[in-house]
C-alpha positions, 0 to 999 in steps of 0.5 A: 488217139486216133490210132486207139480210136481205129484199133477199138481201144477206149482205154487207150483213147482215154489215156491219149486224150488225158495226155492232151488235157495235161498238155493243155494245162501246162501251156495254161490253155484251160478250156482245152484242157477241160475239153480233153478231160471231159472226153477222157471222163466220158470214156472212163465212166463208160468202162466203169474205170473208177481209178481213171475216173477219179484221176481225170476229176482230180485234174479238172478240180486242179484247174478250177483251183488254178 
C-alpha cells in the first residue's frame, strides 16, 4: 500500500487496501475490515472504477450479514 502511494498508483493502493480488508475479515476483525474497505471505496469512486466499487460494496455487505 505504501509503495503504491509513493509511486502514485491509486489503483494499486486500492487493491492493497482491499486485500488488507479481506485479511481482517478472515480474522474476524470486522471493524478494521470495514475501515480498509471504506478507504478502497473512496479510491474506486475517485477513479470511477465501477467494478472495483461494486466488489468493495459487496464485501462490506457480506460483513453486515455476518
